[in-house]
C-alpha positions as CSV (number, residue, x, y, z in Angstrom):
1,M,-142.5,6.6,1.1
2,K,-140.2,8.1,4.3
3,K,-137.2,6.1,3.5
4,I,-136.9,8.1,0.2
5,L,-137.7,11.8,2.1
6,L,-134.6,10.8,4.5
7,A,-132.8,10.0,1.4
8,S,-133.5,13.5,0.1
9,L,-133.0,15.4,3.3
10,L,-129.6,13.9,3.9
11,L,-128.3,14.5,0.6
12,L,-129.7,18.4,0.8
13,L,-128.0,18.6,3.7
14,V,-124.7,17.2,1.7
15,F,-125.3,19.8,-0.9
16,Q,-125.8,22.6,1.6
17,V,-122.5,22.1,3.6
18,H,-120.4,21.6,0.8
19,A,-122.4,25.0,-1.1
20,E,-121.2,27.5,1.5
21,L,-118.5,29.7,0.6
22,K,-115.5,29.0,2.1
23,L,-111.5,30.1,2.2
24,P,-109.1,28.6,4.3
25,K,-108.2,30.3,7.6
26,V,-105.4,31.8,7.0
27,F,-107.4,34.3,4.4
28,A,-108.6,36.5,7.6
29,D,-108.9,40.9,8.2
30,H,-105.3,42.3,9.5
31,M,-104.0,39.2,6.4
32,V,-100.3,39.9,4.5
33,L,-100.1,39.1,1.7
34,Q,-96.8,38.4,-0.3
35,R,-95.7,41.2,-2.6
36,E,-93.7,41.3,-6.1
37,L,-95.7,37.2,-6.2
38,D,-98.6,36.1,-8.3
39,I,-100.5,35.3,-5.1
40,P,-102.1,32.0,-4.4
41,I,-106.1,32.6,-3.0
42,W,-108.6,28.8,-2.4
43,G,-111.2,27.8,-1.4
44,W,-114.5,26.1,-1.8
45,A,-118.1,26.8,-3.2
46,D,-120.9,25.3,-4.9
47,S,-120.0,22.2,-7.7
48,R,-119.5,24.5,-11.0
49,E,-120.5,27.7,-9.2
50,W,-118.4,31.2,-11.0
51,V,-116.6,32.4,-8.1
52,N,-115.4,36.2,-8.4
53,V,-113.1,38.0,-6.4
54,E,-111.6,42.0,-6.4
55,F,-109.1,43.2,-5.2
56,N,-107.2,46.6,-5.1
57,G,-108.8,47.1,-8.3
58,K,-109.0,44.4,-10.1
59,K,-111.3,42.1,-10.9
60,Y,-110.9,37.6,-11.7
61,R,-112.8,34.8,-12.0
62,V,-112.8,31.0,-11.3
63,R,-115.3,28.2,-11.9
64,A,-115.0,25.9,-8.9
65,E,-114.7,22.1,-9.8
66,R,-117.3,20.0,-9.5
67,D,-115.5,19.0,-5.7
68,G,-116.6,22.0,-4.8
69,T,-112.3,23.0,-4.6
70,W,-111.3,26.3,-6.7
71,S,-108.4,28.0,-6.7
72,L,-107.0,31.4,-8.8
73,K,-104.0,33.9,-8.6
74,L,-103.8,37.2,-7.9
75,D,-101.2,39.6,-9.8
76,A,-98.2,40.8,-8.1
77,F,-98.5,44.1,-6.0
78,P,-95.8,46.2,-4.8
79,A,-95.8,46.6,-1.0
80,G,-98.9,48.5,0.7
81,G,-102.3,48.6,2.0
82,P,-104.9,48.6,3.7
83,Y,-106.6,47.0,1.1
84,S,-109.5,44.8,1.0
85,L,-110.4,41.4,-0.3
86,S,-113.7,40.4,-1.4
87,V,-114.8,36.7,-2.9
88,N,-118.5,36.2,-4.0
89,T,-120.8,33.8,-5.9
90,R,-124.1,34.5,-6.8
91,K,-125.4,33.4,-3.3
92,E,-122.9,34.7,-0.7
93,S,-119.8,36.8,-0.7
94,V,-117.0,37.1,1.8
95,V,-115.4,40.4,2.9
96,F,-111.5,40.5,4.2
97,S,-110.7,43.7,5.5
98,D,-107.1,45.6,6.6
99,V,-105.0,43.3,4.2
100,L,-101.5,44.7,3.5
101,I,-99.5,43.2,0.7
102,G,-95.3,42.8,2.8
103,D,-93.2,40.1,2.7
104,V,-94.4,37.0,4.8
105,W,-92.3,34.2,6.6
106,L,-92.8,30.7,7.9
107,L,-91.6,30.2,11.2
108,G,-90.9,26.6,12.0
109,G,-89.0,24.2,14.2
110,Q,-89.9,23.2,18.1
111,S,-89.7,24.9,21.5
112,N,-86.5,27.8,21.1
113,M,-88.8,29.3,17.6
114,E,-92.4,28.7,20.3
115,W,-90.9,30.4,22.8
116,A,-93.0,33.3,23.9
117,L,-91.5,36.6,23.4
118,K,-93.2,37.4,27.3
119,N,-90.9,34.7,28.7
120,T,-87.2,36.0,27.4
121,N,-84.5,38.9,28.6
122,N,-85.8,41.6,28.5
123,G,-89.2,40.2,27.4
124,E,-91.3,42.7,29.2
125,D,-89.9,46.0,28.2
126,S,-90.4,44.8,25.0
127,I,-93.7,44.3,24.8
128,K,-94.5,47.4,26.2
129,V,-93.6,49.4,22.8
130,A,-94.4,46.6,20.6
131,D,-97.0,48.6,18.8
132,Y,-96.2,47.9,15.4
133,P,-99.4,48.1,12.9
134,K,-97.0,47.2,9.5
135,I,-96.2,44.0,11.4
136,R,-98.9,40.9,11.5
137,L,-99.6,37.5,13.2
138,F,-100.7,34.4,12.0
139,E,-100.4,31.5,14.7
140,V,-101.5,28.3,14.2
141,G,-103.2,25.6,16.7
142,R,-101.4,22.8,17.6
143,N,-103.1,20.0,15.4
144,L,-102.2,16.7,14.3
145,S,-102.9,14.6,11.0
146,L,-101.2,11.7,8.8
147,Q,-103.9,12.0,6.4
148,P,-104.4,15.6,4.1
149,I,-107.1,18.0,5.7
150,D,-108.1,21.1,4.2
151,D,-107.9,23.2,6.5
152,V,-106.2,23.8,10.1
153,T,-108.3,23.4,13.4
154,E,-107.6,27.0,14.6
155,A,-106.0,29.7,13.8
156,K,-106.5,34.1,13.4
157,W,-104.2,36.9,12.0
158,S,-103.7,39.8,14.6
159,V,-101.9,43.3,14.4
160,C,-99.1,43.2,16.5
161,T,-99.9,45.0,19.8
162,P,-98.6,44.3,23.5
163,E,-101.6,42.4,24.4
164,S,-101.2,40.5,21.2
165,V,-97.0,39.7,20.6
166,A,-96.7,38.9,24.7
167,D,-97.3,35.2,23.9
168,F,-96.2,35.1,19.9
169,S,-93.0,33.5,19.0
170,A,-89.9,35.9,20.8
171,I,-87.5,34.9,17.7
172,G,-89.9,35.7,15.3
173,Y,-90.8,39.3,16.6
174,Y,-87.6,39.7,17.0
175,F,-86.9,39.6,13.7
176,A,-90.1,40.6,12.0
177,R,-89.3,44.2,14.1
178,Q,-85.6,44.5,12.3
179,I,-86.7,43.6,9.0
180,Q,-89.7,45.4,8.9
181,A,-87.9,49.4,10.4
182,D,-84.5,48.7,7.7
183,L,-86.8,47.8,4.5
184,D,-90.3,49.8,5.8
185,V,-92.9,46.9,5.0
186,P,-95.4,45.2,6.3
187,I,-93.9,41.8,7.6
188,G,-96.4,39.5,8.3
189,L,-95.7,36.3,10.5
190,L,-96.3,32.5,10.2
191,D,-95.8,31.2,13.1
192,I,-96.6,27.0,12.4
193,N,-94.8,25.1,15.3
194,W,-94.6,22.6,18.0
195,G,-91.9,21.9,21.2
196,G,-90.2,18.7,21.3
197,T,-91.1,17.9,17.5
198,V,-88.5,15.8,15.2
199,S,-88.0,17.4,11.6
200,E,-89.9,14.3,9.9
201,A,-93.3,15.0,11.8
202,W,-92.6,18.4,9.5
203,T,-92.3,16.5,6.1
204,S,-94.7,14.9,3.9
205,E,-95.2,11.2,2.9
206,V,-94.3,11.4,-0.5
207,A,-90.5,12.9,0.5
208,L,-90.2,10.1,3.8
209,K,-90.9,7.5,1.8
210,T,-87.9,8.4,0.1
211,H,-85.7,7.8,3.0
212,V,-84.7,3.7,3.7
213,D,-85.6,5.1,7.5
214,F,-88.9,5.7,6.8
215,T,-90.1,4.0,4.3
216,E,-91.6,1.2,6.8
217,K,-92.8,3.7,9.4
218,V,-94.8,5.6,6.4
219,Q,-96.3,2.4,5.4
220,S,-97.8,1.6,8.6
221,N,-99.4,5.1,8.6
222,L,-101.4,4.4,5.7
223,T,-102.3,0.4,6.2
224,D,-103.1,0.6,9.9
225,G,-105.7,4.0,9.3
226,P,-105.3,6.9,11.2
227,K,-104.4,7.3,14.1
228,D,-106.9,7.9,17.1
229,F,-104.3,10.6,19.4
230,S,-106.9,10.9,22.4
231,N,-105.6,7.2,23.0
232,P,-102.8,7.0,25.2
233,D,-101.5,3.7,23.4
234,D,-101.3,6.7,20.4
235,R,-99.4,9.3,22.6
236,K,-96.1,11.5,21.9
237,P,-97.7,11.6,19.1
238,N,-95.8,15.0,17.9
239,S,-93.0,12.7,16.7
240,W,-95.3,10.8,14.5
241,P,-93.5,11.2,10.7
242,T,-95.8,13.5,8.8
243,S,-98.3,13.9,11.8
244,L,-97.3,17.8,11.6
245,F,-96.5,18.4,8.0
246,Y,-100.6,17.0,8.0
247,G,-102.0,18.9,10.4
248,M,-100.8,22.0,10.8
249,L,-97.9,23.1,7.7
250,E,-99.5,21.4,4.4
251,P,-102.8,22.9,4.9
252,V,-101.5,26.7,4.4
253,I,-99.8,25.7,1.7
254,P,-99.8,27.6,-1.1
255,F,-100.0,30.6,0.6
256,G,-97.5,32.8,-0.6
257,I,-94.4,33.6,1.3
258,K,-90.9,35.3,1.6
259,G,-88.8,33.0,3.0
260,A,-89.0,30.5,6.4
261,L,-86.8,30.6,9.1
262,W,-86.9,26.9,11.2
263,Y,-85.5,26.5,14.9
264,Q,-85.1,23.3,15.4
265,G,-82.8,19.9,15.8
266,E,-82.6,19.5,19.7
267,S,-85.0,16.3,19.9
268,N,-83.2,15.3,16.5
269,A,-79.0,15.3,17.9
270,P,-78.9,11.3,19.0
271,R,-79.8,11.4,14.9
272,A,-77.5,13.8,14.0
273,Y,-76.2,11.5,10.8
274,Q,-79.6,10.9,9.9
275,Y,-79.8,14.4,10.0
276,R,-77.6,15.4,7.6
277,E,-80.1,13.6,4.9
278,I,-83.8,14.3,6.8
279,F,-83.1,17.9,7.3
280,P,-82.5,19.0,3.3
281,L,-85.0,16.5,2.4
282,M,-87.4,18.9,4.7
283,I,-86.2,22.4,3.0
284,E,-86.5,20.8,-0.6
285,D,-89.7,18.7,0.2
286,W,-91.4,22.0,1.4
287,R,-89.7,23.9,-1.5
288,N,-92.0,21.2,-3.6
289,H,-95.0,21.6,-2.5
290,W,-95.0,25.7,-2.4
291,G,-94.0,25.5,-5.8
292,Q,-92.4,28.8,-5.3
293,G,-88.9,27.6,-6.4
294,D,-85.9,27.6,-3.8
295,F,-87.4,30.1,-1.5
296,P,-85.2,32.0,1.5
297,F,-84.8,29.1,4.1
298,L,-82.7,30.1,7.3
299,W,-82.1,28.4,10.2
300,V,-80.8,28.7,14.0
301,Q,-77.6,26.5,14.6
302,L,-78.1,24.8,17.8
303,A,-76.8,26.8,20.8
304,N,-74.6,26.0,23.7
305,F,-75.8,23.5,26.0
306,K,-75.1,20.7,28.9
307,Q,-72.5,21.3,31.4
308,P,-69.1,22.2,30.3
309,K,-66.3,19.3,30.1
310,D,-62.6,19.5,31.1
311,N,-61.6,17.0,28.9
312,P,-63.5,17.2,26.2
313,E,-65.6,14.5,24.5
314,D,-67.7,13.4,20.9
315,S,-70.9,15.3,21.2
316,D,-74.0,14.3,19.7
317,W,-74.7,18.4,19.4
318,A,-71.8,19.3,17.7
319,E,-72.8,16.3,15.5
320,L,-76.3,18.3,15.0
321,R,-74.5,21.4,14.3
322,E,-72.6,19.6,11.7
323,A,-75.4,18.4,9.8
324,Q,-76.8,21.9,10.0
325,S,-73.8,23.8,8.9
326,M,-73.8,20.9,5.4
327,A,-77.4,21.7,5.0
328,L,-75.7,25.1,3.1
329,S,-75.1,23.3,0.5
330,L,-78.9,23.9,-0.6
331,P,-79.1,27.4,-2.3
332,N,-81.0,30.4,-0.3
333,T,-79.9,28.8,2.5
334,G,-78.1,30.4,5.7
335,Q,-77.4,30.3,8.8
336,A,-77.6,31.9,11.9
337,V,-74.6,30.5,14.3
338,I,-75.6,31.2,18.5
339,I,-72.8,28.3,20.0
340,D,-72.0,31.7,21.9
341,K,-75.6,32.5,23.5
342,G,-76.8,28.9,25.3
343,E,-77.0,28.2,29.5
344,A,-75.5,25.4,30.5
345,N,-79.1,24.4,32.6
346,D,-81.6,25.9,30.3
347,I,-82.2,24.0,26.7
348,H,-84.1,27.0,25.7
349,P,-81.5,30.1,25.8
350,R,-83.4,33.6,26.7
351,D,-81.7,35.6,24.8
352,K,-83.6,35.4,21.8
353,W,-83.3,39.1,20.7
354,T,-79.8,38.0,19.1
355,V,-81.0,35.1,17.4
356,G,-84.3,37.5,15.5
357,Q,-80.6,40.2,14.8
358,R,-78.9,37.0,12.6
359,L,-81.6,35.6,11.5
360,A,-82.2,38.8,10.1
361,A,-78.6,39.4,9.1
362,S,-79.2,36.3,7.3
363,A,-81.9,37.4,5.8
364,K,-80.6,41.0,4.0
365,K,-77.9,39.1,2.4
366,V,-79.8,35.6,1.1
367,A,-83.6,36.9,1.2
368,Y,-83.0,40.4,0.0
369,G,-79.6,40.8,-1.5
370,Q,-77.5,43.0,0.4
371,S,-74.1,43.1,1.0
372,V,-74.1,42.5,4.6
373,V,-71.8,40.6,6.7
374,H,-74.5,37.3,7.8
375,S,-72.2,34.9,9.1
376,G,-69.3,34.7,11.0
377,P,-66.2,32.7,10.1
378,T,-66.3,29.2,8.4
379,Y,-63.6,26.8,8.0
380,K,-61.8,27.3,5.0
381,S,-58.5,25.1,5.0
382,M,-55.5,23.7,7.6
383,K,-52.0,23.4,6.7
384,V,-48.9,21.8,9.0
385,E,-46.4,24.5,9.3
386,G,-43.5,22.5,11.6
387,N,-44.7,22.7,15.5
388,T,-47.6,24.7,14.4
389,V,-51.2,24.0,12.2
390,R,-51.7,27.1,10.6
391,V,-56.3,27.4,10.4
392,S,-57.9,29.7,7.6
393,F,-61.1,31.4,7.8
394,D,-63.8,32.2,5.5
395,Q,-66.6,35.2,6.6
396,V,-64.1,36.7,8.2
397,G,-65.7,39.8,7.4
398,S,-63.8,43.4,8.9
399,G,-61.6,40.8,10.2
400,L,-60.8,38.1,12.5
401,V,-61.1,38.9,16.1
402,V,-60.2,36.5,18.7
403,K,-61.8,37.5,22.3
404,D,-59.2,36.8,25.2
405,K,-57.5,39.3,27.3
406,Y,-54.6,38.3,26.6
407,G,-55.0,37.1,22.7
408,Y,-55.1,33.1,23.3
409,A,-57.2,31.8,20.5
410,K,-59.6,28.8,22.8
411,G,-62.2,25.5,21.8
412,F,-59.2,24.3,19.6
413,A,-58.1,20.4,20.1
414,V,-55.5,18.7,17.8
415,A,-55.2,14.6,16.2
416,G,-52.1,12.8,15.3
417,A,-52.7,9.9,13.5
418,D,-53.5,7.9,16.3
419,K,-56.2,10.2,17.0
420,V,-56.0,11.1,20.4
421,F,-57.3,14.8,20.4
422,H,-55.6,16.9,22.7
423,W,-56.6,20.6,23.5
424,V,-53.6,23.3,21.8
425,K,-53.2,27.5,22.0
426,G,-53.6,29.4,19.3
427,R,-52.3,33.2,18.6
428,Q,-53.9,35.4,15.6
429,D,-52.6,35.6,12.9
430,G,-53.9,38.1,10.5
431,N,-57.6,36.5,9.5
432,D,-55.7,33.2,10.3
433,I,-55.0,30.6,14.1
434,I,-52.0,29.1,14.1
435,L,-52.2,26.8,17.4
436,E,-49.3,25.4,18.9
437,T,-48.7,21.3,18.1
438,S,-44.8,20.7,19.6
439,K,-46.3,17.8,21.3
440,I,-48.6,16.3,18.9
441,S,-46.8,13.7,16.0
442,N,-47.6,14.2,12.8
443,P,-51.1,16.4,13.7
444,V,-53.8,15.8,11.1
445,A,-57.5,16.8,12.3
446,V,-59.0,20.2,14.5
447,R,-61.2,20.4,15.7
448,Y,-63.4,23.8,17.3
449,G,-66.0,24.3,19.7
450,W,-66.9,20.3,19.3
451,A,-68.7,20.2,22.4
452,D,-72.5,20.1,23.6
453,N,-71.0,23.1,25.7
454,P,-67.8,24.6,24.0
455,D,-67.3,27.7,27.0
456,D,-64.1,28.5,25.6
457,V,-65.2,29.3,22.0
458,N,-64.1,32.8,21.4
459,I,-63.2,33.2,17.1
460,Y,-65.6,36.3,16.1
461,N,-64.9,38.6,13.1
462,Q,-65.2,42.2,13.8
463,E,-68.8,42.4,12.8
464,G,-69.3,40.6,16.1
465,L,-70.5,37.1,14.7
466,P,-69.0,33.8,16.2
467,A,-67.2,31.4,14.3
468,D,-69.3,28.3,13.1
469,P,-67.9,25.4,15.5
470,F,-65.8,22.6,12.6
471,R,-63.8,19.4,12.3
472,T,-61.8,18.6,9.2
473,D,-61.8,15.0,10.2
474,D,-64.7,12.5,9.9
475,W,-63.8,10.3,12.7
476,Q,-66.6,8.2,14.9
477,G,-65.9,6.9,18.8
478,I,-62.4,8.9,19.0
479,T,-60.9,9.6,22.0
480,Y,-59.0,12.6,24.0
481,G,-56.4,13.6,25.4
482,K,-56.5,15.5,28.9
483,K,-56.8,20.0,28.8
């Protein structure tokens, strides 16, 4: 009899736990819901219980599945608020207040995206005036999982104030401030990042299993069982494939978003050729899981870093930048080039304001369809003309600019068929650069800004956006002549 009673009590306890009306932590007071989009709402309730939702004068009803899960979509609304969102069953109710409708942007990546506003150039001055009630901040705490979980373990929404923004992503804040000022709509930021991480940690099992380099690793995650990340033997954990996708990102999917901002690549730089495949794989993976189509995905190209070299060398950071630029072949993507804003001795450039501005310019073009110059010059073509090479560019905006008091275009190296590169001088000819190659027999390849820290790059457009580093060859293990 005692066993029967104990079993009944356990069943009752389980029933009560699953019967609780609950929504994920991404739904809370002060949140921003995505405008002009059927808004996904989901949660848990008693098995087969009817769930009622009311928002902005409209009512919705859905019945929970047998496992207690439920989901529905609110109608699309224009920007506005504040509103209240109420969810109730026969026995319970939840009300979220101060809800705005606007644009929601996801902030992903590693430490440069995570970098706090208080630790940047002029950060303290920015914090003092950061009273922006139409900007809302959502921060997800660090968490690891190799299997899907219902919800993030730690998260909260905050109104942007000097107190709440000091430790928040500087890039996210500067981006939001510019977009909110230009569009006059509420902006929500989903801050989901972790320093030192690799892109495959943010990619799902389904996607990674399609790549030969990760099939075995992902399979071991499944067959070996869950990792104990508190165990020293299972640490460097945020580099485990899929661990951050399931631990931090997947639980907020499919919360409606306008797009994503991404700053990552430093940790993948030693595997730049692989990044050509797994970075676009991650982007497409996110889009597939969200079910919003090809939402805008914008990223920051790696900054210049490490000590400059007198004689140029092969560079994994240059190769990683190249891999990032190649991902622009995907639809609705954009890139902020910051090859002029890095610091030789610090992998974390302190000028995050410029990064936010360049991302905002990209967003205006890619996400909002505005007719703005959003990119610096990009390589178009090269042509040998006697003892010179003419390099032509796209994305010149109002015109090409060489930032040098003597008019020299710098940062270029040219090689002949021997694959030996030599530094060369250049001069501007309209929107082209003419390179002097009289000492190079049969020039066949040009590189620009091809180094960890190419400190002499000086090609811009008149809008002040730097040229994207490039190479016209695909050689590996080449040699260089002296400067």
